C-alpha positions as a Markdown table, in Angstrom:
| # | Residue | x | y | z |
|---|---|---|---|---|
| 1 | Unk | 127.3 | 116.0 | 99.1 |
| 2 | Unk | 123.9 | 117.5 | 98.5 |
| 3 | Unk | 122.9 | 121.2 | 99.9 |
| 4 | Unk | 121.5 | 119.6 | 102.6 |
| 5 | Unk | 123.8 | 118.2 | 103.8 |
| 6 | Unk | 126.2 | 120.9 | 103.7 |
| 7 | Unk | 122.9 | 123.3 | 104.8 |
| 8 | Unk | 123.1 | 121.2 | 108.3 |
| 9 | Unk | 126.9 | 120.5 | 108.8 |
| 10 | Unk | 127.4 | 124.6 | 108.4 |
| 11 | Unk | 124.4 | 124.8 | 111.5 |
| 12 | Unk | 126.8 | 122.7 | 113.7 |
| 13 | Unk | 129.7 | 125.2 | 113.1 |
| 14 | Unk | 127.6 | 127.9 | 113.2 |
| 15 | Unk | 127.0 | 126.6 | 117.2 |
| 16 | Unk | 130.6 | 126.4 | 117.5 |
| 17 | Unk | 131.9 | 129.6 | 116.3 |
| 18 | Unk | 128.7 | 130.6 | 118.9 |
| 19 | Unk | 130.3 | 128.4 | 121.4 |
| 20 | Unk | 133.5 | 129.4 | 120.9 |
| 21 | Unk | 133.2 | 133.0 | 121.4 |
| 22 | Unk | 131.1 | 132.7 | 124.1 |
| 23 | Unk | 134.1 | 130.5 | 125.8 |
| 24 | Unk | 136.9 | 133.3 | 125.1 |
| 25 | Unk | 135.3 | 135.4 | 128.1 |
| 26 | Unk | 137.1 | 134.1 | 130.7 |
| 27 | Unk | 140.1 | 132.5 | 131.2 |
| 28 | Unk | 138.4 | 128.3 | 132.7 |
| 29 | Unk | 136.8 | 128.5 | 129.6 |
| 30 | Unk | 139.3 | 129.7 | 126.5 |
| 31 | Unk | 141.3 | 126.7 | 126.3 |
| 32 | Unk | 138.3 | 124.5 | 125.4 |
| 33 | Unk | 136.4 | 127.8 | 123.1 |
| 34 | Unk | 139.3 | 128.0 | 121.2 |
| 35 | Unk | 139.5 | 124.1 | 120.1 |
| 36 | Unk | 135.3 | 124.9 | 119.7 |
| 37 | Unk | 136.9 | 127.2 | 117.0 |
| 38 | Unk | 138.9 | 124.6 | 115.5 |
| 39 | Unk | 136.5 | 121.9 | 114.8 |
| 40 | Unk | 134.1 | 124.2 | 113.6 |
| 41 | Unk | 136.2 | 126.2 | 110.9 |
| 42 | Unk | 137.0 | 122.2 | 110.2 |
| 43 | Unk | 134.2 | 121.2 | 109.7 |
| 44 | Unk | 132.9 | 124.0 | 107.5 |
| 45 | Unk | 135.9 | 124.0 | 105.3 |
| 46 | Unk | 135.3 | 120.5 | 105.3 |
| 47 | Unk | 131.5 | 120.5 | 104.5 |
| 48 | Unk | 132.4 | 123.3 | 101.6 |
| 49 | Unk | 135.2 | 121.2 | 99.4 |
| 50 | Unk | 132.7 | 118.4 | 99.5 |
| 51 | Unk | 129.8 | 120.8 | 98.9 |
| 52 | Unk | 127.6 | 121.2 | 96.0 |
| 53 | Unk | 129.5 | 122.8 | 92.8 |
| 54 | Unk | 133.0 | 121.7 | 94.3 |
| 55 | Unk | 136.2 | 120.5 | 92.8 |
| 56 | Unk | 139.7 | 120.6 | 91.9 |
| 57 | Unk | 140.3 | 118.9 | 95.5 |
| 58 | Unk | 144.3 | 118.9 | 94.3 |
| 59 | Unk | 144.5 | 122.8 | 94.5 |
| 60 | Unk | 141.8 | 123.0 | 97.6 |
| 61 | Unk | 144.7 | 120.2 | 99.0 |
| 62 | Unk | 147.1 | 122.4 | 98.3 |
| 63 | Unk | 146.4 | 125.6 | 99.2 |
| 64 | Unk | 144.6 | 124.6 | 102.9 |
| 65 | Unk | 148.0 | 122.3 | 104.0 |
| 66 | Unk | 150.4 | 125.7 | 102.4 |
| 67 | Unk | 147.7 | 128.3 | 104.4 |
| 68 | Unk | 148.0 | 125.8 | 107.5 |
| 69 | Unk | 152.1 | 125.5 | 107.6 |
| 70 | Unk | 151.9 | 129.4 | 107.1 |
| 71 | Unk | 149.7 | 130.2 | 109.6 |
| 72 | Unk | 151.5 | 127.8 | 112.2 |
| 73 | Unk | 155.0 | 129.0 | 111.7 |
| 74 | Unk | 154.7 | 132.9 | 111.8 |
| 75 | Unk | 151.7 | 132.1 | 115.5 |
| 76 | Unk | 153.9 | 129.7 | 117.1 |
| 77 | Unk | 157.1 | 132.1 | 116.9 |
| 78 | Unk | 154.9 | 135.1 | 118.0 |
| 79 | Unk | 155.3 | 135.9 | 121.7 |
| 80 | Unk | 151.9 | 137.2 | 123.1 |
| 81 | Unk | 152.4 | 140.7 | 123.5 |
| 82 | Unk | 153.1 | 140.1 | 119.6 |
| 83 | Unk | 148.7 | 139.4 | 119.4 |
| 84 | Unk | 147.9 | 142.9 | 118.0 |
| 85 | Unk | 150.0 | 142.7 | 115.5 |
| 86 | Unk | 149.3 | 138.9 | 114.4 |
| 87 | Unk | 145.8 | 139.8 | 114.9 |
| 88 | Unk | 146.2 | 142.8 | 112.5 |
| 89 | Unk | 147.9 | 140.6 | 110.1 |
| 90 | Unk | 144.7 | 138.2 | 110.1 |
| 91 | Unk | 142.1 | 140.8 | 109.2 |
| 92 | Unk | 144.1 | 142.1 | 106.4 |
| 93 | Unk | 144.4 | 138.4 | 105.2 |
| 94 | Unk | 140.2 | 138.6 | 105.0 |
| 95 | Unk | 140.0 | 141.6 | 104.1 |
| 96 | Unk | 141.7 | 140.9 | 101.5 |
| 97 | Unk | 140.0 | 137.2 | 100.7 |
| 98 | Unk | 136.7 | 139.6 | 101.1 |
| 99 | Unk | 138.2 | 141.4 | 97.8 |
| 100 | Unk | 138.8 | 138.4 | 95.4 |
| 101 | Unk | 135.4 | 136.5 | 96.4 |
| 102 | Unk | 133.4 | 139.8 | 95.0 |
| 103 | Unk | 135.5 | 139.7 | 91.6 |
| 104 | Unk | 135.4 | 136.2 | 91.4 |
| 105 | Unk | 132.0 | 136.5 | 91.8 |
| 106 | Unk | 131.2 | 139.7 | 89.3 |
| 107 | Unk | 133.5 | 137.3 | 87.0 |
| 108 | Unk | 131.1 | 134.4 | 87.2 |
| 109 | Unk | 128.3 | 136.4 | 87.0 |
| 110 | Unk | 129.4 | 137.9 | 83.4 |
| 111 | Unk | 130.1 | 134.5 | 83.2 |
| 112 | Unk | 127.0 | 133.0 | 83.1 |
| 113 | Unk | 124.6 | 135.8 | 81.4 |
| 114 | Unk | 126.1 | 134.8 | 78.1 |
| 115 | Unk | 125.4 | 130.8 | 78.3 |
| 116 | Unk | 122.3 | 129.5 | 76.6 |
| 117 | Unk | 119.3 | 127.7 | 78.4 |
| 118 | Unk | 120.4 | 124.8 | 78.3 |
| 119 | Unk | 123.9 | 125.5 | 79.0 |
| 120 | Unk | 122.8 | 127.3 | 82.3 |
| 121 | Unk | 121.2 | 123.4 | 83.3 |
| 122 | Unk | 124.4 | 121.8 | 84.1 |
| 123 | Unk | 125.5 | 124.0 | 86.3 |
| 124 | Unk | 126.4 | 123.6 | 89.9 |
| 125 | Unk | 126.6 | 125.1 | 93.3 |
| 126 | Unk | 127.1 | 128.8 | 92.9 |
| 127 | Unk | 126.6 | 129.1 | 88.9 |
| 128 | Unk | 123.3 | 127.6 | 89.2 |
| 129 | Unk | 122.2 | 130.2 | 91.6 |
| 130 | Unk | 122.9 | 132.4 | 89.6 |
| 131 | Unk | 121.2 | 131.1 | 86.4 |
| 132 | Unk | 118.6 | 131.4 | 88.5 |
| 133 | Unk | 118.4 | 135.5 | 89.3 |
| 134 | Unk | 115.8 | 138.3 | 88.0 |
| 135 | Unk | 117.1 | 141.5 | 86.8 |
| 136 | Unk | 116.2 | 142.9 | 90.4 |
| 137 | Unk | 117.8 | 140.2 | 92.4 |
| 138 | Unk | 121.2 | 140.3 | 90.3 |
| 139 | Unk | 121.5 | 144.2 | 90.8 |
| 140 | Unk | 120.8 | 143.0 | 94.8 |
| 141 | Unk | 124.3 | 140.3 | 94.7 |
| 142 | Unk | 126.0 | 143.6 | 92.8 |
| 143 | Unk | 125.3 | 146.2 | 95.9 |
| 144 | Unk | 126.3 | 142.3 | 98.2 |
| 145 | Unk | 130.1 | 141.6 | 95.9 |
| 146 | Unk | 130.3 | 145.7 | 95.5 |
| 147 | Unk | 130.5 | 146.0 | 99.7 |
| 148 | Unk | 132.3 | 143.2 | 100.4 |
| 149 | Unk | 134.4 | 144.1 | 97.6 |
| 150 | Unk | 134.5 | 147.7 | 99.2 |
| 151 | Unk | 134.5 | 146.8 | 102.8 |
| 152 | Unk | 136.8 | 144.4 | 102.6 |
| 153 | Unk | 139.6 | 147.0 | 100.7 |
| 154 | Unk | 139.6 | 148.9 | 103.7 |
| 155 | Unk | 140.2 | 146.1 | 106.1 |
| 156 | Unk | 143.3 | 144.4 | 104.2 |
| 157 | Unk | 144.8 | 148.1 | 103.6 |
| 158 | Unk | 143.5 | 149.7 | 107.0 |
| 159 | Unk | 145.3 | 146.0 | 108.7 |
| 160 | Unk | 148.2 | 146.0 | 107.0 |
| 161 | Unk | 148.7 | 149.6 | 108.4 |
| 162 | Unk | 147.6 | 148.7 | 111.8 |
| 163 | Unk | 150.4 | 146.2 | 112.0 |
| 164 | Unk | 153.2 | 148.4 | 110.8 |
| 165 | Unk | 152.7 | 150.9 | 113.6 |
| 166 | Unk | 152.5 | 148.2 | 116.1 |
| 167 | Unk | 155.6 | 146.5 | 114.8 |
| 168 | Unk | 157.5 | 149.6 | 114.3 |
| 169 | Unk | 157.7 | 149.5 | 110.5 |
| 170 | Unk | 155.4 | 152.2 | 109.8 |
| 171 | Unk | 155.8 | 155.4 | 112.1 |
| 172 | Unk | 153.4 | 155.9 | 114.7 |
| 173 | Unk | 152.5 | 159.2 | 114.8 |
| 174 | Unk | 149.5 | 160.2 | 112.7 |
| 175 | Unk | 149.7 | 161.4 | 109.5 |
| 176 | Unk | 147.3 | 162.7 | 107.7 |
| 177 | Unk | 147.1 | 164.5 | 103.5 |
| 178 | Unk | 146.4 | 167.9 | 103.4 |
| 179 | Unk | 142.2 | 168.0 | 102.9 |
| 180 | Unk | 142.2 | 164.8 | 105.9 |
| 181 | Unk | 138.8 | 164.2 | 106.5 |
| 182 | Unk | 137.0 | 165.6 | 103.2 |
| 183 | Unk | 139.1 | 163.5 | 101.5 |
| 184 | Unk | 138.1 | 160.4 | 102.6 |
| 185 | Unk | 134.3 | 161.4 | 102.2 |
| 186 | Unk | 135.4 | 162.4 | 98.6 |
| 187 | Unk | 136.7 | 159.1 | 97.9 |
| 188 | Unk | 133.4 | 157.7 | 99.7 |
| 189 | Unk | 131.2 | 160.2 | 98.0 |
| 190 | Unk | 133.3 | 158.8 | 94.6 |
| 191 | Unk | 132.6 | 154.6 | 96.1 |
| 192 | Unk | 129.6 | 155.2 | 96.1 |
| 193 | Unk | 128.9 | 157.1 | 92.4 |
| 194 | Unk | 131.0 | 153.5 | 90.7 |
| 195 | Unk | 128.5 | 151.8 | 92.8 |
| 196 | Unk | 125.2 | 152.5 | 91.5 |
| 197 | Unk | 127.9 | 152.8 | 87.9 |
| 198 | Unk | 128.5 | 149.2 | 88.3 |
| 199 | Unk | 124.4 | 148.6 | 89.5 |
| 200 | Unk | 123.4 | 150.1 | 85.8 |
| 201 | Unk | 126.2 | 149.4 | 83.4 |
| 202 | Unk | 128.1 | 145.4 | 85.2 |
| 203 | Unk | 131.5 | 146.7 | 83.9 |
| 204 | Unk | 134.4 | 145.8 | 85.3 |
| 205 | Unk | 135.7 | 149.0 | 85.6 |
| 206 | Unk | 133.4 | 150.4 | 88.0 |
| 207 | Unk | 134.3 | 147.9 | 90.1 |
| 208 | Unk | 137.6 | 147.9 | 90.1 |
| 209 | Unk | 138.3 | 152.3 | 90.8 |
| 210 | Unk | 135.9 | 151.2 | 93.9 |
| 211 | Unk | 138.2 | 149.1 | 94.6 |
| 212 | Unk | 140.5 | 151.6 | 94.4 |
| 213 | Unk | 139.6 | 154.1 | 96.1 |
| 214 | Unk | 138.6 | 151.7 | 99.2 |
| 215 | Unk | 142.5 | 151.2 | 99.2 |
| 216 | Unk | 143.1 | 154.5 | 99.5 |
| 217 | Unk | 140.1 | 155.2 | 102.0 |
| 218 | Unk | 141.9 | 151.9 | 104.7 |
| 219 | Unk | 145.4 | 153.3 | 103.9 |
| 220 | Unk | 144.9 | 157.0 | 104.4 |
| 221 | Unk | 142.5 | 156.4 | 107.9 |
| 222 | Unk | 144.5 | 154.2 | 109.9 |
| 223 | Unk | 147.1 | 156.8 | 109.0 |
| 224 | Unk | 145.6 | 159.5 | 110.7 |
| 225 | Unk | 145.3 | 157.3 | 113.9 |
| 226 | Unk | 148.6 | 157.3 | 116.5 |
| 227 | Unk | 150.2 | 154.1 | 117.7 |
| 228 | Unk | 148.9 | 154.4 | 120.7 |
| 229 | Unk | 145.0 | 153.8 | 119.7 |
| 230 | Unk | 146.1 | 150.9 | 117.2 |
| 231 | Unk | 144.9 | 148.4 | 120.5 |
| 232 | Unk | 141.1 | 150.2 | 119.5 |
| 233 | Unk | 142.0 | 150.5 | 115.7 |
| 234 | Unk | 142.5 | 146.6 | 115.5 |
| 235 | Unk | 138.8 | 145.8 | 117.2 |
| 236 | Unk | 137.1 | 147.5 | 114.9 |
| 237 | Unk | 138.9 | 146.3 | 112.2 |
| 238 | Unk | 137.8 | 143.1 | 113.7 |
| 239 | Unk | 134.3 | 144.6 | 113.5 |
| 240 | Unk | 135.2 | 145.3 | 109.7 |
| 241 | Unk | 136.3 | 142.4 | 108.1 |
| 242 | Unk | 133.1 | 140.4 | 110.1 |
| 243 | Unk | 131.0 | 142.0 | 108.2 |
| 244 | Unk | 132.8 | 141.9 | 104.6 |
| 245 | Unk | 132.8 | 138.2 | 105.2 |
| 246 | Unk | 129.1 | 138.1 | 105.6 |
| 247 | Unk | 128.3 | 141.3 | 102.9 |
| 248 | Unk | 130.1 | 138.2 | 101.1 |
| 249 | Unk | 128.3 | 135.4 | 102.5 |
| 250 | Unk | 125.0 | 137.0 | 101.0 |
| 251 | Unk | 126.4 | 137.4 | 97.8 |
| 252 | Unk | 127.9 | 133.9 | 97.4 |
| 253 | Unk | 123.8 | 132.7 | 99.5 |
| 254 | Unk | 125.9 | 131.6 | 102.0 |
| 255 | Unk | 124.7 | 130.4 | 106.0 |
| 256 | Unk | 127.6 | 130.0 | 107.2 |
| 257 | Unk | 129.1 | 133.2 | 106.2 |
| 258 | Unk | 126.6 | 135.0 | 106.8 |
| 259 | Unk | 125.9 | 133.9 | 110.7 |
| 260 | Unk | 129.5 | 134.2 | 110.9 |
| 261 | Unk | 130.0 | 137.9 | 110.3 |
| 262 | Unk | 127.7 | 139.2 | 112.0 |
| 263 | Unk | 129.5 | 137.4 | 114.7 |
| 264 | Unk | 132.8 | 138.9 | 114.4 |
| 265 | Unk | 131.3 | 142.7 | 112.9 |
| 266 | Unk | 129.2 | 142.6 | 116.8 |
| 267 | Unk | 132.2 | 141.4 | 118.6 |
| 268 | Unk | 134.4 | 143.7 | 117.0 |
C-alpha cells in the first residue's frame, strides 16, 4: 500500500482513539469506548503491517499472535482490584518498546549513512526517510530518538517498581539511596551530557550510558515513593509512556504515534 492510504487509515485510527478516551468518561459509554480503542488499534497495526517498507509478514504474524495470547491470558485472570498492577505492567512494556525502537533508529541511521547514492534510491519506508535527511535533520532525529529512549527507560524501570510495590513483591516503604534527589539530578545532568556527546559523535556508547542512567532514575525515583501513593505514580507513568511514544513518533515520522502519544501523555 502507498503512503497516502496508510496516512488516511492513521487519521481514522486517531479519531477512534479520541472517541475512546472521550467515551471512558462515563459508565454508559465506557464499553463502546473500549471497542473504539480496540478497532482503532487494529486499524493502526494493519496499516503499519501492509504499509510502505513493511516486510517479514510471517514474523509479524507470529509476534502479534504471541503478544495477543499473553495479553489475553493476563487480563482475563486479573481481578478489578489488581487493575493498577496490570496498567503498571503495560506501561513498563510501552517504555521498553520505546527504548528498542529508539535504538533501532540509531542502527538504521548508521546503516543508511554508509550507503552510496544508488543504494539509497532503492530504500523504502523509514530507511528512505533517513536517506533524505540533511545533517541538521539527522541531529534532530538523534535528539528525538534519545528523548524517546530516555523517557522510555525511566518509564520501564519506574513501572516495574510500581508493579512490585502494588503487588507486594517490592517493599512498599519509601526507600532512597544516600544522596536522594541529588543522585537523580546528577544522573539527569549526566544524561544531558551524554546527549551532547551523542550529537557530536553519533556513537553507540553515549546512547547506552544515557539509557543506563535513565533506568537508574526510573528505579530510584519510584523506590523513593511509598506504596500508598502508587495509584498517583501509575498515572504519572501513564503520562511518561505517552510522551515516550510521541518522541519515538517524531523519530519515525509516524503521525499516529505522535497524536496518540500526546493524547496519552496529556491524559496521564
